[in-house]
C-alpha positions in Angstrom: 155.7 157.7 105.2 154.4 156.1 102.1 155.0 152.6 103.6 153.3 153.7 106.9 150.5 155.1 104.9 150.1 151.9 103.0 150.1 149.9 106.3 147.4 152.1 107.7 145.4 151.6 104.5 145.5 147.7 104.7 144.6 147.4 108.4 141.0 148.5 108.0 140.5 146.0 105.1 141.9 143.1 107.2 139.6 144.0 110.1 136.7 144.3 107.7 137.3 140.8 106.4 137.4 139.4 110.0 134.3 141.3 110.8 132.5 140.1 107.7 133.6 136.5 108.4 132.3 136.8 111.9 128.9 138.0 110.6 128.7 135.1 108.2 129.5 132.7 111.0 126.9 134.2 113.3 124.3 134.3 110.5 124.9 130.6 109.9 124.4 129.8 113.6 121.2 131.8 113.6 119.9 130.0 110.5 120.7 126.6 112.0 119.2 127.5 115.3 116.1 128.9 113.6 115.7 125.9 111.3 116.0 123.5 114.3 113.6 125.7 116.3 111.1 125.8 113.5 111.5 122.1 112.8 110.8 121.3 116.4 107.6 123.3 116.2 106.2 122.2 112.9 104.2 119.5 114.5 101.7 122.2 115.5 100.7 122.1 111.9 100.7 118.3 111.6 102.9 115.4 112.6 105.4 114.1 110.0 104.8 110.7 108.3 105.6 107.5 110.2 104.9 108.6 113.8 102.1 106.3 114.9 104.2 104.0 117.0 103.2 101.0 114.9 105.7 98.1 114.4 106.1 99.2 110.8 106.8 102.9 111.7 108.9 102.3 114.8 108.6 105.9 115.9 106.3 108.4 117.6 106.4 112.2 118.0 108.8 111.9 120.9 111.4 110.1 118.8 114.5 112.1 118.0 113.8 114.6 120.8 111.0 116.3 118.9 108.7 116.0 121.9 110.8 114.5 124.8 107.7 113.6 126.7 107.2 112.5 130.2 105.4 109.2 130.9 101.6 109.3 130.3 99.6 109.3 133.5 95.8 110.1 133.2 95.9 111.0 129.5 93.3 109.0 127.6 93.7 108.1 123.9 91.2 106.0 122.1 90.4 104.9 118.5 86.8 103.9 117.8 84.7 103.0 114.8 81.2 102.2 113.6 82.3 98.9 112.1 79.8 96.2 113.2 80.8 93.6 115.8 81.0 91.0 113.0 83.8 92.9 111.3 84.3 95.1 108.2 82.8 94.3 104.9 85.3 94.7 102.0 84.7 97.9 100.0 82.4 99.4 102.7 83.0 102.9 104.1 83.1 103.4 107.9 83.7 106.2 110.3 87.0 106.1 112.3 87.2 108.4 115.3 90.4 109.4 117.2 89.9 110.9 120.7 92.3 112.5 123.1 91.2 113.4 126.7 93.0 115.1 129.5 91.6 117.7 132.0 93.2 121.1 131.6 94.6 120.5 128.2 93.5 122.9 125.4 95.6 121.7 122.5 96.0 118.2 121.1 97.6 116.5 118.2 97.3 113.1 116.6 98.4 110.8 113.7 96.4 107.8 112.5 97.2 105.0 110.1 95.5 101.7 109.1 98.3 99.0 108.7 99.2 95.4 109.1 102.1 94.2 111.2 104.6 94.9 108.4 103.5 98.6 108.1 101.5 98.2 104.8 98.6 100.6 104.4 95.2 98.8 104.4 92.1 100.3 103.0 91.8 104.0 102.0 90.9 107.2 103.7 88.0 109.0 101.9 89.0 112.4 100.4 88.6 115.3 100.8 89.5 115.0 104.5 87.3 116.8 107.0 88.4 120.3 108.2 91.1 120.1 110.8 92.8 117.1 109.2 95.4 116.5 106.5 97.7 113.8 105.1 101.0 113.9 106.8 104.2 115.1 105.0 106.3 114.0 103.4 103.6 112.1 101.5 105.7 111.0 98.6 105.1 107.3 98.1 102.9 107.1 101.2 99.7 107.0 99.2 97.8 108.9 101.8 98.8 106.5 104.5 98.8 108.9 107.5 96.2 111.3 108.7 97.2 114.1 111.1 95.9 117.4 112.5 96.2 120.8 110.8 97.2 124.0 112.6 93.5 124.8 113.0 92.6 121.3 114.2 94.2 121.1 117.6 92.0 123.2 119.9 89.8 121.5 122.4 88.7 121.9 126.1 89.8 118.8 128.0 89.2 116.7 124.9 89.5 116.6 121.2 88.1 114.3 118.5 88.8 113.8 114.9 86.6 111.6 112.7 87.6 110.4 109.2 85.9 108.2 106.7 87.7 105.0 105.7 86.9 102.4 103.0 87.7 98.8 104.0 90.2 96.8 101.8 89.6 93.9 99.5 88.3 90.5 100.7 91.0 88.3 102.2 93.0 91.2 103.7 92.2 90.1 107.2 92.6 92.1 110.4 93.3 95.8 110.0 95.0 97.7 112.9 94.5 101.4 113.3 97.6 102.8 115.0 97.5 106.2 116.6 99.8 108.5 118.4 98.4 111.5 120.4 100.1 114.6 121.7 98.8 116.2 124.9 100.4 119.6 124.9 101.0 122.1 127.7 100.8 125.1 125.3 104.1 126.6 126.4 105.2 127.2 122.8 108.0 124.7 122.9 108.4 120.9 123.0 109.1 120.4 126.7 106.4 119.1 128.9 104.2 117.6 126.1 103.1 114.0 126.6 102.9 111.5 123.7 100.6 108.5 124.1 99.9 105.7 121.6 97.0 103.3 121.2 95.6 101.0 118.5 92.3 99.4 117.3 92.0 96.0 115.7 89.2 95.6 113.2 88.5 92.1 111.9 87.3 91.2 108.5 83.8 89.8 108.3 84.4 86.3 106.8 80.8 85.0 107.4 79.5 87.2 104.6 76.0 86.5 103.4 72.5 87.2 104.4 72.1 88.8 107.9 69.7 87.0 110.1 70.3 89.1 113.1 68.3 92.2 114.3 71.4 94.4 113.7 70.5 95.2 110.1 66.8 94.3 110.3 67.5 90.7 109.6 65.8 88.3 107.2 62.1 89.1 107.4 58.9 87.7 105.8 55.8 89.9 106.0 52.9 90.1 106.4 52.7 86.9 108.3 50.1 85.5 108.1 49.6 86.7 104.5 46.9 86.7 101.9 48.0 87.2 98.3 51.3 89.0 98.5 54.4 87.8 100.5 57.2 90.2 101.0 60.7 88.9 101.7 63.3 91.4 103.0 67.0 90.7 103.7 70.3 92.4 104.1 73.5 91.5 102.1 77.0 92.1 103.3 78.5 91.7 99.8 77.5 91.5 96.2 75.6 88.2 95.8 73.1 86.3 93.6 70.2 85.1 95.8 67.9 82.2 94.9 64.5 82.6 96.7 62.2 79.6 96.9 58.8 78.8 98.5 58.0 75.2 99.6 54.8 73.7 101.0 54.8 71.7 104.1 55.5 68.5 102.1 58.7 70.0 100.6 57.2 70.6 97.1 58.6 73.7 95.3 55.8 76.2 94.8 57.6 79.3 93.6 61.1 80.3 92.7 63.0 83.5 91.7 66.6 84.3 91.2 67.9 87.8 91.9 71.4 88.3 90.3 74.3 90.6 91.3 72.6 92.3 94.2 74.8 95.0 95.8 75.5 95.1 99.6 72.6 96.5 101.5 68.9 95.8 102.0 66.7 94.2 99.3 63.1 93.1 99.0 61.4 90.5 96.9 57.7 90.1 96.4 55.8 86.8 95.7 52.3 86.8 94.3 50.7 83.9 96.0 47.3 84.2 94.4 46.1 81.0 92.8 49.3 79.0 93.7 49.2 78.9 97.5 46.3 77.7 99.4 45.8 78.3 103.1 48.4 76.6 105.1 52.0 76.6 106.2 54.9 77.3 103.8 58.6 77.8 104.0 60.6 80.5 102.3 64.2 79.6 101.6 67.0 82.0 100.6 70.3 80.7 99.2 73.2 83.2 98.6 75.6 80.6 97.3 77.3 80.2 100.7 74.5 79.6 103.2 70.8 78.7 103.2 68.3 80.5 105.4 64.7 79.6 106.0 61.6 81.3 107.4 58.0 80.0 107.9 55.0 81.9 106.6 51.3 81.2 107.1 48.9 81.7 104.2 45.3 82.6 105.2 
């Protein structure tokens, strides 16, 4: 009886251990499943770094079965900017806009990054970022390379746009490519059925930097023309420059000269007092920015 009693005493302990081990195993499975489930859905709060589809990234949001997407059909993904046709001016800040469009879609995601073919970040996003956008995680060592949506920055009816400010890189950088990946979701609370589409935008560097003679920025202007005593000279600079302004008569004789040093990019205006030095007739105003020479005719009354 004592032995039987001991046997009865040990049996519940053995069963308890098996039951405890089973609970631990089941709990582990639940944790793994929950972690994978949550990991699969974290892109609703922003795509992880390196998902633009660029040559340097080599991945998008459908890589690794995160969003096992179908092939894009009529989904439209675009990246646009307000950079002039002539290209970006180093150190100048521009607006970059990412747009996703698909009828019937009410939630969109995106990731955007300015890179070269090797994946190096070019230029810099202006902080703080607008509402609905954030830098992608993990961001360690990325130096704010990737911009993506936040959890509150996905809603849209048939279309969604995100606009961020970007400062162009140093002179000599060359072409900057904005790579973007867009998620067109079906809002079914899981990864199935979402469509990932990539696109890119090349922005060239303005290498003909100097005084703008075109109408785009107002050009190189002389006014009033004809003039009496005061001649105004207005011009637009694409980069910091020293400008030599000269007035010649019709025979090529230098009448007036002024040097404006270290002018910042933007519009500038110089004034010449012609009283006593310039008789009625035709004159030429010449601007020299150290790279190019520009000339305009002015008539004195």
